[in-house]
C-alpha positions as CSV (number, residue, x, y, z in Angstrom):
1,M,38.3,-1.5,-11.2
2,C,37.3,1.4,-9.3
3,V,34.6,1.7,-6.6
4,C,31.4,2.9,-7.6
5,Q,30.6,5.2,-4.4
6,T,30.0,8.9,-4.9
7,M,32.7,11.4,-3.1
8,E,31.1,15.0,-2.9
9,V,34.5,16.8,-1.9
10,G,37.2,18.2,-3.9
11,K,37.5,18.4,-7.9
12,Y,35.9,15.8,-9.8
13,G,38.1,13.5,-12.1
14,K,37.0,13.8,-15.7
15,N,37.8,10.4,-16.7
16,A,35.7,8.4,-14.2
17,S,35.5,4.9,-15.1
18,R,31.9,4.4,-14.3
19,A,29.0,6.4,-15.5
20,G,27.9,8.7,-12.7
21,E,31.0,7.9,-10.8
22,R,32.6,11.0,-9.2
23,G,36.3,10.8,-7.7
24,V,38.7,13.5,-6.4
25,L,41.2,14.7,-8.8
26,L,44.3,14.7,-7.0
27,E,46.9,17.3,-7.6
28,P,50.7,17.7,-6.8
29,F,51.2,19.2,-3.2
30,I,52.9,22.4,-4.2
31,H,54.6,22.7,-0.6
32,Q,56.5,19.1,-0.5
33,V,60.1,19.9,0.2
34,G,61.7,16.5,0.9
35,G,60.9,12.7,0.7
36,H,60.9,10.7,-2.5
37,S,57.2,9.4,-2.5
38,S,55.0,12.1,-3.9
39,M,52.4,13.6,-1.7
40,M,49.2,14.9,-3.3
41,R,46.8,17.3,-2.6
42,Y,43.1,15.7,-1.9
43,D,41.6,19.1,-0.7
44,D,42.6,22.1,1.3
45,H,43.0,20.2,4.5
46,T,44.1,16.7,3.2
47,V,46.9,15.4,1.4
48,C,47.6,11.5,0.3
49,K,50.5,9.4,-0.3
50,P,50.8,6.0,-1.4
51,L,50.1,3.3,1.3
52,I,52.7,1.4,3.1
53,S,51.1,-0.9,5.2
54,R,53.5,-0.5,8.2
55,E,53.1,3.2,8.1
56,Q,49.2,3.0,8.3
57,R,49.3,0.7,11.2
58,F,51.7,2.8,13.0
59,Y,49.4,5.9,12.7
60,E,46.5,3.7,13.9
61,S,48.6,2.7,16.8
62,L,50.0,6.1,17.8
63,P,49.8,7.0,21.7
64,P,47.6,9.8,22.2
65,E,50.2,12.2,23.7
66,M,52.0,11.7,20.2
67,K,49.2,13.0,18.2
68,E,49.8,16.6,18.9
69,F,53.1,16.1,16.9
70,T,51.9,13.9,13.8
71,P,49.4,14.6,11.2
72,E,45.9,13.5,11.8
73,Y,45.4,10.2,10.0
74,K,42.0,10.2,8.0
75,G,42.0,6.9,6.5
76,V,42.6,5.5,3.0
77,V,41.3,5.9,-0.5
78,S,41.5,4.1,-3.7
79,V,43.4,5.7,-6.5
80,C,42.9,5.1,-10.2
81,F,45.7,6.0,-12.9
82,E,44.0,7.4,-15.7
83,G,45.1,9.0,-19.0
84,D,42.8,11.0,-21.3
85,S,42.5,11.6,-25.1
86,D,44.8,14.8,-24.9
87,G,47.5,12.7,-23.4
88,Y,47.2,14.0,-19.9
89,I,47.7,11.8,-16.7
90,N,45.3,12.1,-14.0
91,L,45.2,10.4,-10.6
92,V,41.7,10.1,-9.2
93,A,40.7,9.2,-5.9
94,Y,37.5,7.1,-4.9
95,P,36.2,5.8,-1.6
96,Y,38.2,2.8,-0.4
97,V,36.2,-0.5,-0.3
98,E,37.7,-3.7,1.1
99,S,35.8,-6.1,-0.7
100,E,37.2,-4.7,-4.1
101,A,41.0,-4.7,-3.3
102,L,43.1,-6.7,-5.0
103,E,43.6,-10.6,-4.2
104,Q,47.1,-9.9,-2.8
105,D,45.8,-7.3,-0.5
106,D,43.6,-10.0,1.2
107,M,46.6,-12.3,1.8
108,P,48.7,-12.3,5.2
109,E,51.8,-10.0,4.2
110,R,54.3,-12.8,4.7
111,D,52.8,-14.7,1.9
112,Q,52.2,-11.7,-0.6
113,P,54.6,-11.2,-3.4
114,R,56.5,-7.9,-3.3
115,R,54.1,-5.3,-4.1
116,K,55.2,-3.4,-7.2
117,H,54.3,-0.1,-5.6
118,S,56.3,-0.9,-2.2
119,R,58.9,1.8,-1.3
120,R,61.6,-0.6,-1.6
121,S,61.1,-1.4,-5.5
122,L,59.8,1.9,-6.8
123,H,63.3,2.8,-7.7
124,R,64.2,-0.6,-9.0
125,S,61.2,-0.9,-11.2
126,S,61.3,2.5,-12.7
127,S,63.4,3.6,-15.6
128,V,65.0,6.5,-13.2
129,G,67.3,4.0,-11.6
130,E,68.8,4.1,-8.0
131,H,71.7,5.4,-9.1
132,K,70.2,8.3,-10.6
133,E,68.0,8.9,-7.5
134,E,71.2,9.4,-5.6
135,R,73.2,11.7,-7.9
136,P,74.2,14.7,-5.8
137,S,74.5,17.2,-8.8
138,L,71.4,19.4,-9.3
139,A,72.6,20.4,-12.6
140,N,70.6,17.5,-14.3
141,D,67.3,18.0,-12.1
142,N,65.3,19.2,-14.4
143,P,61.7,18.0,-13.3
144,E,61.0,17.1,-17.1
145,S,63.8,14.8,-17.6
146,S,62.7,11.7,-15.6
147,I,59.1,11.9,-17.2
148,Q,60.7,12.3,-20.7
149,E,63.1,9.1,-20.3
150,T,60.1,6.9,-20.1
151,K,58.1,9.0,-22.6
152,S,55.3,9.3,-20.3
153,P,52.1,11.4,-21.5
154,K,52.2,15.0,-20.5
155,V,51.4,16.1,-16.9
156,E,49.0,18.8,-16.4
157,L,49.3,20.9,-13.0
158,H,45.8,21.9,-12.1
159,I,46.9,24.0,-9.0
160,H,49.8,26.3,-8.2
161,S,51.1,28.9,-6.1
162,D,50.7,32.7,-6.9
163,V,54.2,33.1,-5.2
164,P,57.1,31.8,-7.3
165,F,59.6,29.4,-6.0
166,Q,63.4,29.4,-6.8
167,M,65.6,26.4,-6.1
168,L,69.2,27.4,-4.8
169,D,71.8,25.5,-6.6
170,G,75.0,23.9,-5.2
171,N,77.0,27.1,-5.6
172,S,74.2,29.1,-3.6
173,G,73.1,31.2,-6.4
174,L,69.8,31.5,-7.6
175,S,68.4,29.4,-10.7
176,S,67.1,31.6,-13.3
177,E,63.6,29.9,-13.5
178,K,60.9,30.8,-11.4
179,I,58.0,28.1,-11.0
180,S,54.8,28.0,-9.2
181,Y,55.4,25.1,-6.9
182,N,58.3,23.7,-5.2
183,P,60.7,22.1,-7.5
184,W,61.0,19.0,-5.4
185,S,57.3,18.3,-5.4
186,L,57.2,18.5,-9.1
187,R,60.2,16.0,-9.3
188,C,58.8,13.6,-7.0
189,H,55.2,13.8,-8.8
190,K,56.6,13.1,-12.1
191,Q,58.7,10.3,-10.9
192,Q,55.7,8.9,-9.1
193,L,53.7,8.9,-12.3
194,S,56.4,7.6,-14.4
195,R,56.6,4.5,-12.0
196,M,52.9,4.0,-11.7
197,R,52.7,4.0,-15.5
198,S,55.4,1.5,-16.1
199,E,53.7,-0.8,-13.5
200,S,50.2,-0.4,-14.5
201,K,49.5,-2.7,-17.3
202,D,47.5,-4.9,-15.2
203,R,47.1,-2.9,-12.3
204,K,44.8,0.1,-12.2
205,L,44.2,0.5,-8.5
206,Y,46.6,1.7,-5.7
207,K,45.6,2.7,-2.0
208,F,46.8,5.7,-0.7
209,L,46.9,7.2,2.9
210,L,44.9,10.4,3.7
211,L,46.6,12.5,6.2
212,E,46.2,16.0,7.4
213,N,47.8,18.9,5.3
214,V,50.0,20.4,8.2
215,V,50.5,23.4,6.5
216,H,46.9,24.5,5.6
217,H,46.9,26.7,8.5
218,F,49.5,29.1,6.9
219,R,49.3,31.7,4.2
220,F,53.1,31.4,3.2
221,P,54.2,28.4,4.9
222,C,58.0,28.0,5.4
223,V,58.7,24.5,5.7
224,L,61.9,22.8,7.2
225,D,62.3,19.1,6.4
226,L,64.7,17.4,8.9
227,K,65.8,13.6,8.8
228,M,66.1,12.6,12.5
229,G,68.4,10.2,14.3
230,T,71.7,8.8,14.2
231,R,70.2,5.6,12.5
232,Q,68.1,5.8,9.3
233,H,67.7,1.8,8.1
234,G,64.7,-0.2,9.6
235,D,65.2,-3.5,11.4
236,D,64.0,-5.2,8.1
237,A,66.6,-3.7,5.9
238,S,68.8,-5.8,3.9
239,E,72.6,-5.7,4.4
240,E,73.2,-3.7,1.2
241,K,70.4,-1.1,2.1
242,A,71.8,-0.6,5.7
243,A,75.2,-0.2,4.8
244,R,74.1,2.6,2.3
245,Q,72.1,4.3,4.9
246,M,74.9,3.8,7.6
247,K,77.1,5.6,4.9
248,K,74.9,8.7,4.2
249,C,74.7,9.1,8.1
250,E,78.4,8.8,8.5
251,Q,79.1,11.6,5.8
252,S,76.3,13.9,7.1
253,T,75.3,15.7,10.2
254,S,73.0,12.7,11.1
255,A,76.3,11.0,12.9
256,T,77.6,14.1,14.5
257,L,74.2,16.1,15.5
258,G,71.5,13.3,15.0
259,V,69.8,15.4,12.4
260,R,70.3,16.5,8.9
261,V,68.5,18.9,6.2
262,C,66.4,17.0,3.9
263,G,64.8,20.3,2.3
264,M,63.1,23.7,3.1
265,Q,61.4,26.5,1.5
266,V,61.5,30.0,3.0
267,Y,59.6,33.0,2.0
268,Q,61.4,36.0,1.3
269,L,59.8,39.5,2.0
270,D,62.5,41.6,-0.1
271,T,61.6,39.6,-3.2
272,G,58.4,37.9,-2.9
273,H,59.1,34.6,-3.6
274,Y,60.4,31.1,-1.8
275,L,64.1,30.0,-1.6
276,C,64.2,26.3,-1.9
277,R,66.6,23.6,-1.0
278,N,66.9,20.0,-1.5
279,K,68.3,16.8,0.3
280,Y,71.3,16.9,-1.8
281,Y,72.2,20.0,-0.3
282,G,71.5,18.7,3.3
283,R,73.7,15.8,2.8
284,G,76.8,17.8,2.2
285,L,76.6,20.0,5.4
286,S,79.1,20.3,7.9
287,I,77.9,21.2,11.4
288,E,78.8,25.0,10.7
289,G,76.9,24.2,7.4
290,F,73.8,23.3,9.2
291,R,73.8,25.9,11.5
292,N,73.9,28.3,8.5
293,A,71.1,26.5,6.9
294,L,68.8,26.8,10.0
295,Y,69.9,30.5,10.2
296,Q,68.7,31.0,6.5
297,Y,65.5,29.1,7.1
298,L,64.7,31.6,10.0
299,H,65.7,34.8,7.6
300,N,63.2,36.4,5.8
301,G,65.4,38.1,3.3
302,L,65.2,41.5,5.3
303,E,65.7,40.3,8.9
304,L,66.2,37.1,11.3
305,R,62.9,36.1,12.6
306,K,64.0,36.3,16.3
307,D,60.4,36.1,17.4
308,L,60.6,32.5,16.1
309,F,63.1,31.1,18.6
310,E,61.1,30.7,21.6
311,P,57.8,29.3,20.2
312,I,59.9,26.7,17.9
313,L,61.9,25.7,21.0
314,T,58.7,25.4,23.1
315,K,57.6,22.7,20.6
316,L,60.9,21.1,20.3
317,R,61.2,20.7,24.3
318,S,57.5,19.5,24.6
319,L,58.3,16.8,21.8
320,K,61.5,15.6,23.4
321,A,59.7,15.2,26.7
322,V,56.8,13.0,24.7
323,L,59.6,10.7,23.1
324,E,61.6,10.3,26.2
325,R,58.4,8.5,27.5
326,Q,58.1,6.3,24.7
327,A,59.8,2.9,25.7
328,S,60.7,0.7,22.9
329,Y,59.9,3.2,20.2
330,R,62.2,3.6,17.4
331,F,61.6,6.1,14.3
332,Y,63.9,5.1,11.8
333,S,64.0,7.4,8.6
334,S,61.4,9.5,9.7
335,S,61.6,13.4,9.4
336,L,60.5,16.4,11.4
337,L,58.7,19.2,9.9
338,I,59.2,22.6,11.4
339,I,56.6,25.3,9.8
340,Y,55.9,28.8,10.3
341,D,54.3,31.6,8.2
342,G,56.6,33.5,6.1
343,K,54.2,36.7,5.9
344,D,52.2,36.9,9.1
345,N,50.7,40.0,10.9
346,R,54.1,41.0,12.4
347,A,55.7,40.7,8.8
348,G,53.2,43.0,7.2
349,M,53.7,45.7,9.9
350,F,57.4,45.4,9.1
351,M,56.9,45.9,5.4
352,E,54.5,49.0,6.0
353,R,56.9,50.5,8.4
354,R,59.9,50.0,6.0
355,A,57.9,51.6,3.1
356,E,56.9,54.5,5.3
357,M,60.3,55.1,5.9
358,R,61.5,55.0,2.2
359,L,58.8,57.3,1.5
360,K,60.1,59.8,4.2
361,R,63.5,59.8,2.7
362,V,62.3,60.7,-0.7
363,D,59.6,63.1,-0.1
364,T,60.6,65.9,2.1
365,S,57.2,67.6,1.5
366,L,55.3,65.1,3.9
367,P,53.7,66.5,6.9
368,E,55.9,66.8,10.1
369,S,54.1,63.8,12.0
370,L,55.4,61.6,9.0
371,Q,58.8,62.9,9.0
372,D,59.3,61.9,12.4
373,D,62.0,59.5,12.7
374,S,61.7,58.7,16.3
375,S,58.8,56.2,16.1
376,T,59.8,52.5,16.4
377,E,58.8,49.5,14.7
378,P,55.5,47.8,15.9
379,S,55.9,44.7,18.1
380,P,53.3,42.2,18.1
381,S,51.7,41.2,21.5
382,A,51.5,37.6,20.8
383,L,54.0,35.2,19.7
384,P,53.9,34.0,15.9
385,K,52.3,30.6,15.2
386,V,54.6,27.7,14.4
387,D,54.1,23.9,14.0
388,V,56.4,20.9,14.6
389,R,55.4,17.6,13.2
390,M,56.7,14.2,13.0
391,I,56.2,12.2,9.5
392,D,57.3,9.4,7.7
393,F,56.8,6.2,9.7
394,A,57.4,3.2,7.0
395,H,60.2,2.0,9.2
396,S,59.1,2.8,12.6
397,T,58.4,0.2,15.1
398,F,57.9,-0.6,18.8
399,K,57.3,-3.5,21.3
400,G,54.4,-5.8,20.3
401,F,53.9,-3.9,16.9
402,R,53.1,-6.1,14.0
403,D,55.0,-8.9,15.8
404,D,58.2,-7.2,14.9
405,P,61.0,-9.8,16.0
406,T,63.3,-7.2,17.0
407,V,62.3,-5.3,20.4
408,H,64.3,-2.2,21.5
409,D,64.8,-1.0,24.9
410,G,64.2,2.5,26.1
411,P,63.5,5.6,24.2
412,D,64.9,6.3,20.6
413,M,67.8,7.9,22.0
414,G,69.3,8.8,18.3
415,Y,66.2,10.6,17.6
416,V,66.4,12.3,21.2
417,F,70.1,13.3,20.7
418,G,68.9,14.9,17.3
419,L,66.3,17.1,19.1
420,E,68.8,18.0,21.7
421,S,71.3,19.2,18.9
422,L,68.7,21.2,17.4
423,I,67.5,22.7,20.9
424,N,71.1,23.6,21.5
425,I,72.1,25.2,18.2
426,M,68.7,27.4,18.3
427,E,69.5,28.4,21.9
428,Q,73.1,29.6,20.8
429,M,71.6,31.3,17.8
430,R,69.0,33.1,20.0
431,E,71.9,34.1,22.4
432,E,74.1,35.5,19.6
433,N,71.3,37.6,17.9
434,Q,69.9,39.1,21.1
């Protein structure tokens, strides 16, 4: 059952379940570079994701000084899984009304049966099993494959980017396919729909968190998703899951640096498209490989964006100081997003200057004023805009949070260690490229 209030923002769902009912048609969030739970676009400034109770409560309990470094929490919506006569799957959001929630949502959490759409059971209940989700090869990462395995209806993408995306394969070569959304976002979206379809015989209502779209300020968002900390499993993890997570950390830079790459997209000025990496690439990196990935993230295809070092370092140092004051907090399995604009004013001036120089070389009939090679590239008076945000708090905890039995002492030093490693590598890179 969907609630029957009217929502006047966003696109309207074409299959609202009651006459006169208007819902917001959710779209894939085309700039999702990591994670496994599908992020959906609600409107230009807002995204949403499947609700996990612990994460919702954590957002509601954030210390004020951490809010600068996290997405704004905007509440909860009810989401209906709907199919139309043409075979298309739609997710439509409606205002959330507590009284219309399913009965198990009203029960104390310890008395609830395991929710079918919980993070832990999503992989197990889907035909896209956990063993397939963990495969390291990109050769079979066709976004269409997972949805076809369960013979799900077609998926129509109503929103896309005018800038094509290309995924870098395991051999560092470009894939031939250029698509209008980050390939990882499409993969997550189709797997999410496949899971929901397989679980929705009697369940048509889901709760989603509404969160700030942290890239909405950027025209060409370059996004780096970093899994932070030396430990990834939560206190409530089973022995089997804890062992799996510890193995991933030991085999990656999570153990040596306290941080590993979980995904990225970086806009290339020379080609006009995004280059993308996913989490499987990040798991196999050595320390030097991590440095190279960071270098690639800061390179626009024409030059290393040296102007980004200081604003990013300033943000990272500020975040480190904030987290060192958060006694008992643990951010297990959370990620850190670093964001900048791949085509800001400085980049535009750079491209114009290069075009002018090319024109000089091929046209000797230009006036002398344009043939003067002594002019220098313009430099901006202000530093470029960057953003640093912590996300994904489904396994976070602190003293007194939800009566968690395990209480930790001091700040999350695994996370702080990851920030220190990141700061040190960027400082070294800055020095090497002065």
